[in-house]
PDB file of N, CA, C and O in Angstrom:
ATOM      1  N   MET A   1      65.457  98.936  97.597  1.00  0.00           N
ATOM      2  CA  MET A   1      66.158  98.764  96.345  1.00  0.00           C
ATOM      3  C   MET A   1      66.874  97.682  95.837  1.00  0.00           C
ATOM      4  O   MET A   1      67.697  97.258  96.648  1.00  0.00           O
ATOM      5  N   LEU A   2      66.849  97.168  94.915  1.00  0.00           N
ATOM      6  CA  LEU A   2      67.501  95.678  94.539  1.00  0.00           C
ATOM      7  C   LEU A   2      69.039  95.991  94.410  1.00  0.00           C
ATOM      8  O   LEU A   2      69.513  97.076  94.074  1.00  0.00           O
ATOM      9  N   ALA A   3      69.725  94.862  94.732  1.00  0.00           N
ATOM     10  CA  ALA A   3      71.100  94.610  94.561  1.00  0.00           C
ATOM     11  C   ALA A   3      71.758  94.587  93.635  1.00  0.00           C
ATOM     12  O   ALA A   3      72.770  93.885  93.633  1.00  0.00           O
ATOM     13  N   CYS A   4      71.430  95.285  92.631  1.00  0.00           N
ATOM     14  CA  CYS A   4      71.894  95.311  91.020  1.00  0.00           C
ATOM     15  C   CYS A   4      72.839  96.286  91.057  1.00  0.00           C
ATOM     16  O   CYS A   4      72.642  97.465  91.350  1.00  0.00           O
ATOM     17  N   THR A   5      73.906  95.761  90.743  1.00  0.00           N
ATOM     18  CA  THR A   5      75.109  96.813  90.853  1.00  0.00           C
ATOM     19  C   THR A   5      75.779  97.073  89.208  1.00  0.00           C
ATOM     20  O   THR A   5      76.921  97.450  88.947  1.00  0.00           O
ATOM     21  N   SER A   6      74.793  96.775  88.343  1.00  0.00           N
ATOM     22  CA  SER A   6      75.573  97.101  86.931  1.00  0.00           C
ATOM     23  C   SER A   6      75.141  98.490  86.495  1.00  0.00           C
ATOM     24  O   SER A   6      74.029  99.008  86.598  1.00  0.00           O
ATOM     25  N   LEU A   7      76.350  99.015  85.945  1.00  0.00           N
ATOM     26  CA  LEU A   7      76.361 100.338  85.549  1.00  0.00           C
ATOM     27  C   LEU A   7      75.001 100.808  85.086  1.00  0.00           C
ATOM     28  O   LEU A   7      74.258 101.516  85.767  1.00  0.00           O
ATOM     29  N   PRO A   8      74.757 100.397  83.978  1.00  0.00           N
ATOM     30  CA  PRO A   8      73.622 100.765  83.172  1.00  0.00           C
ATOM     31  C   PRO A   8      72.230 101.109  84.176  1.00  0.00           C
ATOM     32  O   PRO A   8      71.535 102.125  84.195  1.00  0.00           O
ATOM     33  N   PHE A   9      72.132  99.934  84.934  1.00  0.00           N
ATOM     34  CA  PHE A   9      71.073 100.302  85.875  1.00  0.00           C
ATOM     35  C   PHE A   9      71.034 101.330  86.775  1.00  0.00           C
ATOM     36  O   PHE A   9      70.056 102.018  87.067  1.00  0.00           O
ATOM     37  N   LEU A  10      72.389 101.411  87.290  1.00  0.00           N
ATOM     38  CA  LEU A  10      72.439 102.563  88.167  1.00  0.00           C
ATOM     39  C   LEU A  10      72.348 104.053  87.473  1.00  0.00           C
ATOM     40  O   LEU A  10      71.840 105.037  88.011  1.00  0.00           O
ATOM     41  N   ILE A  11      72.815 104.021  86.453  1.00  0.00           N
ATOM     42  CA  ILE A  11      72.521 104.981  85.617  1.00  0.00           C
ATOM     43  C   ILE A  11      71.152 105.670  85.308  1.00  0.00           C
ATOM     44  O   ILE A  11      70.845 106.862  85.309  1.00  0.00           O
ATOM     45  N   GLU A  12      70.355 104.433  85.016  1.00  0.00           N
ATOM     46  CA  GLU A  12      69.038 104.742  84.652  1.00  0.00           C
ATOM     47  C   GLU A  12      67.872 104.951  85.805  1.00  0.00           C
ATOM     48  O   GLU A  12      66.730 105.379  85.635  1.00  0.00           O
ATOM     49  N   MET A  13      68.543 104.494  87.101  1.00  0.00           N
ATOM     50  CA  MET A  13      67.760 104.658  88.268  1.00  0.00           C
ATOM     51  C   MET A  13      67.981 106.225  88.763  1.00  0.00           C
ATOM     52  O   MET A  13      67.068 106.883  89.260  1.00  0.00           O
ATOM     53  N   ASN A  14      69.238 106.695  88.570  1.00  0.00           N
ATOM     54  CA  ASN A  14      69.595 107.911  89.234  1.00  0.00           C
ATOM     55  C   ASN A  14      70.531 108.832  87.900  1.00  0.00           C
ATOM     56  O   ASN A  14      71.706 108.788  87.538  1.00  0.00           O
ATOM     57  N   SER A  15      69.223 109.703  87.407  1.00  0.00           N
ATOM     58  CA  SER A  15      70.061 110.386  86.323  1.00  0.00           C
ATOM     59  C   SER A  15      70.772 111.446  86.830  1.00  0.00           C
ATOM     60  O   SER A  15      71.009 112.306  85.983  1.00  0.00           O
ATOM     61  N   HIS A  16      71.230 111.688  88.034  1.00  0.00           N
ATOM     62  CA  HIS A  16      72.360 112.450  88.524  1.00  0.00           C
ATOM     63  C   HIS A  16      73.532 111.613  89.149  1.00  0.00           C
ATOM     64  O   HIS A  16      74.193 111.886  90.151  1.00  0.00           O
ATOM     65  N   PHE A  17      73.620 110.626  88.393  1.00  0.00           N
ATOM     66  CA  PHE A  17      74.633 109.619  88.720  1.00  0.00           C
ATOM     67  C   PHE A  17      76.045 110.533  88.866  1.00  0.00           C
ATOM     68  O   PHE A  17      76.364 111.309  87.965  1.00  0.00           O
ATOM     69  N   PRO A  18      76.529 110.437  89.587  1.00  0.00           N
ATOM     70  CA  PRO A  18      77.879 111.263  89.829  1.00  0.00           C
ATOM     71  C   PRO A  18      79.379 110.630  89.116  1.00  0.00           C
ATOM     72  O   PRO A  18      79.916 109.584  89.481  1.00  0.00           O
ATOM     73  N   LEU A  19      79.825 111.434  88.153  1.00  0.00           N
ATOM     74  CA  LEU A  19      80.863 110.715  87.047  1.00  0.00           C
ATOM     75  C   LEU A  19      82.314 110.312  88.078  1.00  0.00           C
ATOM     76  O   LEU A  19      83.309 109.861  87.512  1.00  0.00           O
ATOM     77  N   THR A  20      82.316 110.454  89.115  1.00  0.00           N
ATOM     78  CA  THR A  20      83.480 109.933  90.075  1.00  0.00           C
ATOM     79  C   THR A  20      83.047 108.797  90.508  1.00  0.00           C
ATOM     80  O   THR A  20      83.906 108.193  91.151  1.00  0.00           O
ATOM     81  N   GLN A  21      81.797 108.126  90.387  1.00  0.00           N
ATOM     82  CA  GLN A  21      81.784 106.902  90.709  1.00  0.00           C
ATOM     83  C   GLN A  21      82.213 105.921  89.501  1.00  0.00           C
ATOM     84  O   GLN A  21      82.411 104.718  89.670  1.00  0.00           O
ATOM     85  N   VAL A  22      82.330 106.570  88.289  1.00  0.00           N
ATOM     86  CA  VAL A  22      82.903 105.886  87.127  1.00  0.00           C
ATOM     87  C   VAL A  22      84.441 106.021  87.307  1.00  0.00           C
ATOM     88  O   VAL A  22      85.211 105.070  87.438  1.00  0.00           O
ATOM     89  N   LEU A  23      84.741 107.193  87.295  1.00  0.00           N
ATOM     90  CA  LEU A  23      86.240 107.460  86.967  1.00  0.00           C
ATOM     91  C   LEU A  23      87.003 106.971  88.101  1.00  0.00           C
ATOM     92  O   LEU A  23      88.021 106.356  87.785  1.00  0.00           O
ATOM     93  N   VAL A  24      86.724 107.110  89.575  1.00  0.00           N
ATOM     94  CA  VAL A  24      87.499 106.662  90.665  1.00  0.00           C
ATOM     95  C   VAL A  24      87.690 105.187  90.597  1.00  0.00           C
ATOM     96  O   VAL A  24      88.881 104.892  90.691  1.00  0.00           O
ATOM     97  N   PRO A  25      86.892 104.169  90.464  1.00  0.00           N
ATOM     98  CA  PRO A  25      87.302 102.813  90.429  1.00  0.00           C
ATOM     99  C   PRO A  25      88.359 102.332  89.168  1.00  0.00           C
ATOM    100  O   PRO A  25      89.213 101.451  89.275  1.00  0.00           O
ATOM    101  N   SER A  26      88.109 103.045  88.099  1.00  0.00           N
ATOM    102  CA  SER A  26      88.873 103.055  86.830  1.00  0.00           C
ATOM    103  C   SER A  26      90.215 103.506  87.222  1.00  0.00           C
ATOM    104  O   SER A  26      91.222 102.865  86.921  1.00  0.00           O
ATOM    105  N   PHE A  27      90.242 104.721  87.962  1.00  0.00           N
ATOM    106  CA  PHE A  27      91.632 105.187  88.325  1.00  0.00           C
ATOM    107  C   PHE A  27      92.446 104.404  89.205  1.00  0.00           C
ATOM    108  O   PHE A  27      93.653 104.198  89.080  1.00  0.00           O
ATOM    109  N   LEU A  28      91.647 103.964  90.151  1.00  0.00           N
ATOM    110  CA  LEU A  28      92.312 102.959  91.199  1.00  0.00           C
ATOM    111  C   LEU A  28      92.691 101.669  90.569  1.00  0.00           C
ATOM    112  O   LEU A  28      93.697 101.115  91.011  1.00  0.00           O
ATOM    113  N   GLN A  29      92.042 101.120  89.613  1.00  0.00           N
ATOM    114  CA  GLN A  29      92.503 100.122  88.501  1.00  0.00           C
ATOM    115  C   GLN A  29      93.813 100.123  88.076  1.00  0.00           C
ATOM    116  O   GLN A  29      94.733  99.314  88.194  1.00  0.00           O
ATOM    117  N   GLY A  30      93.675 101.450  87.441  1.00  0.00           N
ATOM    118  CA  GLY A  30      94.926 101.772  86.679  1.00  0.00           C
ATOM    119  C   GLY A  30      96.199 101.582  87.601  1.00  0.00           C
ATOM    120  O   GLY A  30      97.157 100.847  87.365  1.00  0.00           O
ATOM    121  N   ILE A  31      96.016 102.367  88.659  1.00  0.00           N
ATOM    122  CA  ILE A  31      97.147 102.656  89.835  1.00  0.00           C
ATOM    123  C   ILE A  31      97.420 101.085  90.037  1.00  0.00           C
ATOM    124  O   ILE A  31      98.517 100.670  89.662  1.00  0.00           O
ATOM    125  N   TRP A  32      96.492 100.171  90.609  1.00  0.00           N
ATOM    126  CA  TRP A  32      96.805  98.746  90.992  1.00  0.00           C
ATOM    127  C   TRP A  32      97.333  98.164  89.535  1.00  0.00           C
ATOM    128  O   TRP A  32      98.002  97.143  89.691  1.00  0.00           O
ATOM    129  N   THR A  33      97.216  98.499  88.405  1.00  0.00           N
ATOM    130  CA  THR A  33      97.633  98.025  87.378  1.00  0.00           C
ATOM    131  C   THR A  33      99.245  97.972  87.351  1.00  0.00           C
ATOM    132  O   THR A  33     100.050  97.042  87.399  1.00  0.00           O
ATOM    133  N   ILE A  34      99.364  99.353  87.254  1.00  0.00           N
ATOM    134  CA  ILE A  34     100.872  99.872  86.827  1.00  0.00           C
ATOM    135  C   ILE A  34     101.736  99.963  88.516  1.00  0.00           C
ATOM    136  O   ILE A  34     102.947 100.174  88.442  1.00  0.00           O
ATOM    137  N   PHE A  35     101.302  99.853  89.554  1.00  0.00           N
ATOM    138  CA  PHE A  35     102.211  99.621  90.586  1.00  0.00           C
ATOM    139  C   PHE A  35     103.258  98.510  90.774  1.00  0.00           C
ATOM    140  O   PHE A  35     104.312  98.700  91.381  1.00  0.00           O
ATOM    141  N   PRO A  36     102.870  97.226  90.163  1.00  0.00           N
ATOM    142  CA  PRO A  36     104.311  96.331  90.160  1.00  0.00           C
ATOM    143  C   PRO A  36     105.195  96.786  89.390  1.00  0.00           C
ATOM    144  O   PRO A  36     106.374  96.675  89.726  1.00  0.00           O
ATOM    145  N   TYR A  37     104.826  97.443  88.105  1.00  0.00           N
ATOM    146  CA  TYR A  37     105.989  97.906  87.264  1.00  0.00           C
ATOM    147  C   TYR A  37     106.710  98.986  87.752  1.00  0.00           C
ATOM    148  O   TYR A  37     107.896  99.172  87.480  1.00  0.00           O
ATOM    149  N   MET A  38     106.007  99.743  88.501  1.00  0.00           N
ATOM    150  CA  MET A  38     106.557 100.946  89.363  1.00  0.00           C
ATOM    151  C   MET A  38     107.669 100.690  90.249  1.00  0.00           C
ATOM    152  O   MET A  38     108.714 101.337  90.329  1.00  0.00           O
ATOM    153  N   VAL A  39     107.209  99.341  91.116  1.00  0.00           N
ATOM    154  CA  VAL A  39     108.051  98.775  92.230  1.00  0.00           C
ATOM    155  C   VAL A  39     109.210  98.195  91.393  1.00  0.00           C
ATOM    156  O   VAL A  39     110.332  98.526  91.776  1.00  0.00           O
ATOM    157  N   ALA A  40     109.141  97.464  90.421  1.00  0.00           N
ATOM    158  CA  ALA A  40     109.986  96.903  89.780  1.00  0.00           C
ATOM    159  C   ALA A  40     111.251  97.709  89.074  1.00  0.00           C
ATOM    160  O   ALA A  40     112.409  97.306  88.973  1.00  0.00           O
ATOM    161  N   ALA A  41     110.721  98.902  88.639  1.00  0.00           N
ATOM    162  CA  ALA A  41     111.620  99.870  88.163  1.00  0.00           C
ATOM    163  C   ALA A  41     112.144 100.674  89.164  1.00  0.00           C
ATOM    164  O   ALA A  41     113.230 101.197  88.917  1.00  0.00           O
ATOM    165  N   ALA A  42     111.668 100.876  90.146  1.00  0.00           N
ATOM    166  CA  ALA A  42     112.301 101.587  91.337  1.00  0.00           C
ATOM    167  C   ALA A  42     113.407 100.600  92.049  1.00  0.00           C
ATOM    168  O   ALA A  42     114.421 101.132  92.499  1.00  0.00           O
ATOM    169  N   THR A  43     113.233  99.118  92.169  1.00  0.00           N
ATOM    170  CA  THR A  43     114.015  98.353  92.456  1.00  0.00           C
ATOM    171  C   THR A  43     115.386  98.180  91.676  1.00  0.00           C
ATOM    172  O   THR A  43     116.521  98.105  92.147  1.00  0.00           O
ATOM    173  N   ALA A  44     115.008  98.143  90.470  1.00  0.00           N
ATOM    174  CA  ALA A  44     116.205  98.076  89.303  1.00  0.00           C
ATOM    175  C   ALA A  44     117.004  99.269  89.299  1.00  0.00           C
ATOM    176  O   ALA A  44     118.160  99.205  88.880  1.00  0.00           O
ATOM    177  N   LEU A  45     116.415 100.587  89.807  1.00  0.00           N
ATOM    178  CA  LEU A  45     117.139 101.862  89.521  1.00  0.00           C
ATOM    179  C   LEU A  45     117.900 101.713  90.783  1.00  0.00           C
ATOM    180  O   LEU A  45     119.113 101.865  90.635  1.00  0.00           O
ATOM    181  N   TYR A  46     117.508 101.462  91.959  1.00  0.00           N
ATOM    182  CA  TYR A  46     118.125 101.250  93.635  1.00  0.00           C
ATOM    183  C   TYR A  46     119.472 100.271  92.987  1.00  0.00           C
ATOM    184  O   TYR A  46     120.589 100.697  92.695  1.00  0.00           O
ATOM    185  N   LEU A  47     119.077  99.147  92.897  1.00  0.00           N
ATOM    186  CA  LEU A  47     120.123  97.959  92.649  1.00  0.00           C
ATOM    187  C   LEU A  47     121.349  98.710  91.672  1.00  0.00           C
ATOM    188  O   LEU A  47     122.537  98.529  91.940  1.00  0.00           O
ATOM    189  N   TYR A  48     120.974  99.450  90.674  1.00  0.00           N
ATOM    190  CA  TYR A  48     121.969 100.193  89.730  1.00  0.00           C
ATOM    191  C   TYR A  48     122.885 101.024  90.139  1.00  0.00           C
ATOM    192  O   TYR A  48     124.085 101.013  89.861  1.00  0.00           O
ATOM    193  N   ILE A  49     122.010 102.109  91.140  1.00  0.00           N
ATOM    194  CA  ILE A  49     122.947 103.249  91.520  1.00  0.00           C
ATOM    195  C   ILE A  49     123.713 102.524  92.874  1.00  0.00           C
ATOM    196  O   ILE A  49     124.827 102.917  93.219  1.00  0.00           O
ATOM    197  N   ARG A  50     123.099 101.573  93.507  1.00  0.00           N
ATOM    198  CA  ARG A  50     124.119 100.993  94.522  1.00  0.00           C
ATOM    199  C   ARG A  50     125.070 100.368  93.937  1.00  0.00           C
ATOM    200  O   ARG A  50     126.137 100.707  94.449  1.00  0.00           O
ATOM    201  N   SER A  51     125.232  99.489  92.972  1.00  0.00           N
ATOM    202  CA  SER A  51     126.364  98.666  92.324  1.00  0.00           C
ATOM    203  C   SER A  51     127.181  99.633  91.626  1.00  0.00           C
ATOM    204  O   SER A  51     128.366  99.350  91.446  1.00  0.00           O
ATOM    205  N   ARG A  52     126.747 100.674  91.229  1.00  0.00           N
ATOM    206  CA  ARG A  52     127.787 101.884  90.734  1.00  0.00           C
ATOM    207  C   ARG A  52     128.660 102.756  91.573  1.00  0.00           C
ATOM    208  O   ARG A  52     129.764 103.220  91.291  1.00  0.00           O
ATOM    209  N   TYR A  53     127.870 102.904  92.782  1.00  0.00           N
ATOM    210  CA  TYR A  53     128.537 103.956  93.738  1.00  0.00           C
ATOM    211  C   TYR A  53     129.170 103.100  95.151  1.00  0.00           C
ATOM    212  O   TYR A  53     129.672 103.631  96.142  1.00  0.00           O
ATOM    213  N   THR A  54     129.010 101.881  94.944  1.00  0.00           N
ATOM    214  CA  THR A  54     129.597 101.064  96.052  1.00  0.00           C
ATOM    215  C   THR A  54     131.337 100.843  95.740  1.00  0.00           C
ATOM    216  O   THR A  54     131.869 100.513  94.680  1.00  0.00           O
ATOM    217  N   PRO A  55     131.859 101.098  96.821  1.00  0.00           N
ATOM    218  CA  PRO A  55     133.668 100.783  96.626  1.00  0.00           C
ATOM    219  C   PRO A  55     133.852  99.460  95.930  1.00  0.00           C
ATOM    220  O   PRO A  55     133.316  98.424  96.324  1.00  0.00           O
ATOM    221  N   LYS A  56     134.459  99.526  95.113  1.00  0.00           N
ATOM    222  CA  LYS A  56     134.966  98.135  94.818  1.00  0.00           C
ATOM    223  C   LYS A  56     136.129  97.474  95.555  1.00  0.00           C
ATOM    224  O   LYS A  56     137.102  98.199  95.759  1.00  0.00           O
ATOM    225  N   THR A  57     136.175  96.369  95.933  1.00  0.00           N
ATOM    226  CA  THR A  57     137.321  96.196  96.812  1.00  0.00           C
ATOM    227  C   THR A  57     138.157  94.873  95.940  1.00  0.00           C
ATOM    228  O   THR A  57     139.214  94.417  96.377  1.00  0.00           O
TER     229      THR A  57
END
């Protein structure tokens, strides 16, 4: 088989192309895109809670 990885080629070659081969990479890309924002939000929340509940000297 040729080493062609374009989506239309794969769909044309295999009529029973699993939908998961399309959805899983886009799902992982979405997680990879939002991951830095989630880390930043969690860090900001942690720092806020820590500064609010630490005793002031």
